Structures are given as C-alpha cells and as structure tokens.
N, C-alpha and C positions, 0 to 999 in steps of 0.2 A: 362576440369574437370567438372564433373556434379555438379549441384547446390544442396545445402542442402534444404530439404523440412522442412519448419518451420510451425507447426500448431499453429496459433495465435488464442487463445481463449479469448473472451471478452464479456462484458455485465454482466450477472449474476443476481442472486436474492439478490441484495444489495441496500441500500440507495445511494450507489456510482455508480450505474449502468451507469448514463450519463457520469460521469468522465471516466469510463472505456472505453466507446465508443470513447471519445476524445483522450484518450491515444492510443487506437488501431489505430485510424486514423493517428496519428503522427508517430507511429512505422511503419505502412505500407508505408508511404511516405518517411521515412528515410532509411529503409533497402535497402541494395545494391542489385539490381535485378540481377547483374552478379554473385552474390554469393548465393542468396537465392531464393527459390520458395515458395511463401507465400500461405498457405492454411488457409483462414479465417473460423473460427468456432464460432458462436455466441450462447450465452445462454440468453434466454428472461427473463424478470422479473418474469415470472411464472415458470421458470426452464426448459423450453423446449430447447433442443440442436438443432441448425439449421445448415444445410450444407452450403458450401461456397456460392452458388448462393443466397440463402435466407439471409445469414449472412450479406452481404453487404447492404441489405435494412435497417438494424438497424443503420448503421453508418451515421453521419452527412455528407451530400453530398456524399453518398456512391457510386452513379453511376460513377462519374469520377474516382473512384479508381479501377474500374473493370479491367482496362488494367494493373494494377500493381499486381494482385493476380491471383491465379489459382483456377478457380471455378469447373473444371472438368465436369463430365457429371451427377452429382447427381441432380435429379429434385428438384425444390424449395420446394415441399411439403414433401420431405423425411426428416426424422430425422437421427441423427448420434450418434454413441457412440464410445468411445475409447476401443479397445480390449486389453487384457492383455497377449497376446502371445509374449514373448520377441523375438522370431525368426521372427515375422511378425508384425512390428510396423505400425499401420495404423488405418483406420476407418472401421466401419461395420454398415450396415443398421440394424435397429431393427428387420427386417424380417429375418435376418440371412445371407443374401447374402453379401459376402465380397466384398469390393472395392479393387481396385489395386492402391491405393494412399498411399504408405508407408510414414510414417513421421520419420524424423531423430531426431527432437527435438520439444518440446512444449514450447511456450512462453505464459504463462497464464497472460495476461494483465487484471487481475481482482483485483478490490479494495474492501476492506471491507469484510463482512461476505459472506460465501459460495464461497470463492475464495482466499482471502488473509489470511485466518484463519486456514490453514492446511487441509481443507476438500478436495480441488482438488489436493493438493500436495499428500495426501494419495492415491487418485485414481491413480495418475500418478506413484507413487512408486509401487503400485500393478500391474500396466500395464507394468512396466519395461522400462518406457520412460524417457530419459533425459529431464530436464525442467529447464527453467530459474528461478532463485530466490531461496529463502530460503526453507528448508525442512519442514516437518510436525511440529516438535517441535518448531522451531524458528517462524514459521508462526503463530502457535496457541498462543505462549507466546507474540509475538509482537502485536497480535490483542487485547488481553485482557489487558487493562490498569492497572488492579489491580495486576495480575501476573507479568507483565512487571516491574512495580515499585518495587515489592518485589525482583525480580532478580537484579535490579539495586542497591538496597540497599545492597544486599548480596555481590555485586561486589565493594562496597565502593563508589558508585556514589550517589551524593546528589539529592534528589527530593523534591518537595514542600509538605506541609502538606496536607493530604487527608483522606477521609473516603469513605467507599463503603457500599452499601446496595443492597439486593435482591429486585426485583420488588415486590415480595410477602410481604416483610417486609413493604415496602412503602404503599402497598394497605391495609395491615392489621392494621398497627399502624402508620399512617402518623404523628400524633401529637408527638409521641416519636422520630420519625426520624428527624422532624424539630427541636425539642428541642436539640437533640444531635448535629446536625449541628451547631446550634446557639452557643452551649456551647463550642464545640471543634474547629470549623472553623471560625464562625462568618461571618459578611457581610463586603464587597461583597464577593461572591464566584462564582465558575463556576460549573455547573452541566452538566455531559456528560454521554451518553451511554458508558458502559465500552468496548464494542466491536463494534466500528465503527470508521470511519475516515472522512477526508475532512470537519471536523467541523459540520457534520450532527447531528442534535439533541442537539447541544451545546448551552447553554444559560448562561448569567451572571445574577445573582440574587443579588439585593441590599436590599431586604426587604422580610418579610415572604410571602407576596402575590406573589411576583415574584419567590420566591423559590418554592412554591407549584406548580406554573405553569411550572417551569423548570423541576421539578421532574416528573410531569405528562407527559411532552413531551418526556423526556429521556426514560421513561418507555414504550413509544410506540415503541421504536427501539431495546430495549435489556432487558433481564431479570436481568441484573446487572447494577447498576448506581454508578458512582464515583463522589464525590464532592471534589473540590480542592480550596485551598485558592486563592484569587485574589491578585496578586502582581503588583507593578509598574515595568514593565520589558520591555526590548527589546527582540524581538523574532528572534533568530539566528538558522540557520539550517546548517547541514553538510551532504554531500553525502558520502556513504561508498561503496566500490567496491572491491570484492575479495572473496576468500574462507578462507583458513587457514591463509593467510597473507593479511588481508584487508588493503586497502589504503583509505585515507580520502581526500576529495576535499578541495579547498578553501571554507570557510564558506560563507553563504549568509544571508541576513537579509530582512525581511518584514518591509519597512519603511512606516509609516502612513502619508499620505499627507493631509488628511482631519481629523482634530482633533475631529470632531463629530463622527468618527468611533469608536465605543465602543470596539470592538475586531474583530479579523479576522474570520468571519463566512464563511459559504459556498459561499454566494453571493460575499463577498469581495475577496475570493481566486479565484473564477472561473467566476464571472460575469463581470470582466473587467470594474468595476465602475469608475476607475480612482482615487479612494480614497487611494489606497495603491500601492506601487511599490516594486518589489523584486530586491534587489541590491546585486551584487556579483562581486568582493569580498566584504564581509561585512566591513563597515567602523569601525573596532575595532582595538585596539592595536595588534601588531604582537604576543606578549606573550599570549594574550587572544585567538587569532586565533589558536595558537599551542595547547593551552589547550582544545579548542573545538574539534580539530582533535583527540587529544589523548583520550578524553572522549568518542568521537563517536566510535572510534575503540574498546574501552573497552566495551561499551554498546552492540556493534555488537557481540562481543565474549560472552558476558553475556547471550545472548539468543541463542547462537550457530548458529549465522547467516551464510548465504552463498549467494553468488551472489551479491545482492545489498540491500541497506536499506538507508533510510533518517532518521537522528537523529535530533530531534527538541529540542532546548534549550531555557531557560529563562535566560537573563542576567539582574540581579536586578539593577535598577537605584540607589537605596539607598546605597547598600553595595558593588556592583560590583561582587557579588557572581554568579557563573554559576550553574544552576540547569538543570537537564535533564527532559524534559517534556514527550517525548515519542519517540518511534522508529516505523517507517513504513516500512514493509518488501516488499511491492510492491508500492513504491511511485508513484505519478502521473507522467506521461510521456507526458503530453499535451504540447501545445505550450506556456502555461503560467506557467508550473510547475517548481519548483525550482531545482529538481534533475538534469535534463539535463543541466540547465543553470549553475549550480555550476561546473559540469564537463567541460562544454565548457570554462568557465573562468579558469579552471585548465589545459587547453590545450588538452582536449579530446572532439572533436566534436561529435554530436549525432550519426551519422552513425558509427563511430569507437567505441563509447560507446556500441552500440547494438552488434557490432562484439564481443566485449570483454565479454558481458553478455552471449552470446551464447557459447563462448569458455569456460567460467566458468561453464556453465551447463554441458558440456561434461566432463570437468575436475572432477567435483563432482560426476558425474555418474560413471566414471571409478574408482574413489576411492571407492565408495560404492559397486561396483561390485566385489571388492576384498574381501568383507566380506563373511565368510562362512555362509551357510544357513543350514548346517547339520553337524553332528559329524563325 
C-alpha cells in the first residue's frame, strides 16, 4: 500500500512562530513512517514559503530529522506555492514549473495569526486540499477572543467579565479607556491581544501604571485588545477531537509549584522553568470533570469546530463555578503541550492521535465535496 503524502506546514508570520516549530518537530517524530510520507513546508517570519530542504533548517535540531521526511529535488533557494487544481494536488515553483510531488493532505501546524485564524484554511479550501483541523469560520472565530466569547454566551456558556477596545481607541483616548476599565472591571485585571495565543502579549495589571504598560504591549500585537477580570482560579483544560460528533478527553490542569508565579505566561508554558506542572487527569471531582467535557463539546460546536481544539477553563476557588476562558483551534503539539498529554491519559497515544486527525481531515473533505457549487 502506498503511503499518504502529508504536507506539513509550519512556522508562519506569528508571535507563536517558535511554538509552531516545536509542534512540527514533535509531529514529524511521531508520524508513522510506514503510513506517511512527510513533505515539510516552512513559512518564515517574513512570510516566505520554503521548500522541504530549506524548511528543515528552521526546525530545532532539524538536521537529525532529515531521514524522517521527503525533501525531494527542490533546491534550497527555490520557493513553493500550493496550486489550486483539484485534479493535481501538489506544489509549484513560482517560476511556473510544476513539481511532481502530489500531496494527499495538508497538516497546517501553525499557531496564532496567519495560520490558526482562517487565513491558510481559506487558501487550502480554494486549492481543494484536505487539511487537518478547523475550517475558515471556526478558525477565525476561535482566534478572536471577543467573537469567541460572544458565541459562547449565545450558546449559554459562562465567561468572565470583559471589555474590548480597538487599538485606535487606546491611542486616541487612553484616559477614557483606562477610566472605563477601572469603572467596569477594576484591579487586578488581565490585558490580552484579542487575536493571539500561547499567552504572548498577555499581562496582569494591578494599578494604573501597569495597566497603561499592558495596554501598550498588547497593542503591539493586535488591533483589538481585550481586558478581563482577574479571578482566583484553577486553570483546567480539555482536548476535543472529532467533526460532527466530537469527543472530549480527560481534563488536565496546570498546577503552580512556585507561588511566586503570578500567572501562566509564555515562559512558564514553554520555558520549562519548573514552576508549573501539567497534570492529567486533573485532580477534580468526577462530576466537575464530566461538566468540563460537556462544556468543551458545546464550545466546540458553538464555533463550528472540526478536527481538534483545546478548550481552556477557569474553576473559581471561591464559588466552584466553571467559566470558559477560550478555545484554541490548533493547540500546541509540542513535547510539553497539554493537548497530546490529555489524549494520552485518555488512552490515545500521540501517533494514533495524529492518525485520527488525518482521518478526520479526509472525512470533512468528503463531506464538503458533497456541496453543490452550481445550480
């Protein structure tokens, strides 16, 4: 039986570029070489698409991975593009000379903007290529924390108090923005770019000076800024897998080992500081775990999810109330990421999880192919 050709796209023009590289490396190492032929395709921080041979140079310790992927005969200096002829799925050089490397499915291991936000999903839809993960709508809604929370509320799911502002509002009338936050949210609060993940650009503000600094930093990353109330909570996560009938994993929890850790920022999540530990199954009552799973499935449906997502929750220490924080439509797949750990704890090891994601990509593509495109 011939192997499936998997186009693995990683990197990208995002603040989560490095996380994407780590996710791609983990996927390359875990995919079953007897089933798949891996074609690595990288996107630099500047937006240049790199062919397989050059793509490996972006990965941490990329050279040892060379034996695990197919680099073909594309010269390192050449660029690549996906072409949109459904009868010939593959790559093309920008000079117009077609390659003979047809792709069966795309695995876009891209986190954050220009990858997890519906942009590349739209490109792949236009190209007629099956791909892993959520579609255009779910990806876009799952990236924008403001739209996401509105959809959660519409689905009857509880979220924390929050406000949002355009960057232009902050730059034009900062005093009014600060006054409204103080009046409606108060201190302490969290300030975040509305369209980013991995806690990039996120800060906790306990006074006006810190709030101004946090707003200025968030405005560096996005044109929309969200401000949320700070609560005394436990951070619970749940992994979702499926299309029309999504399944939910055993929940996991980030447990803070060093009480000096104010919150889980990018460094704490990916820097392996030893200050936090991801525990799965989460040490919560069975009834709470079941409610986390139920709410995760509802959140997934609320954004029209497909393939995979990780849903993050707040469990209030004072009231025991569960709140949905956010959904991530292409969660981290690194060696320290919660998504694969939760499925492993649920009896689905990483290589089999990747098999299932690729199966779901084909399943969704077949279903969408049934749609009429003309009268």
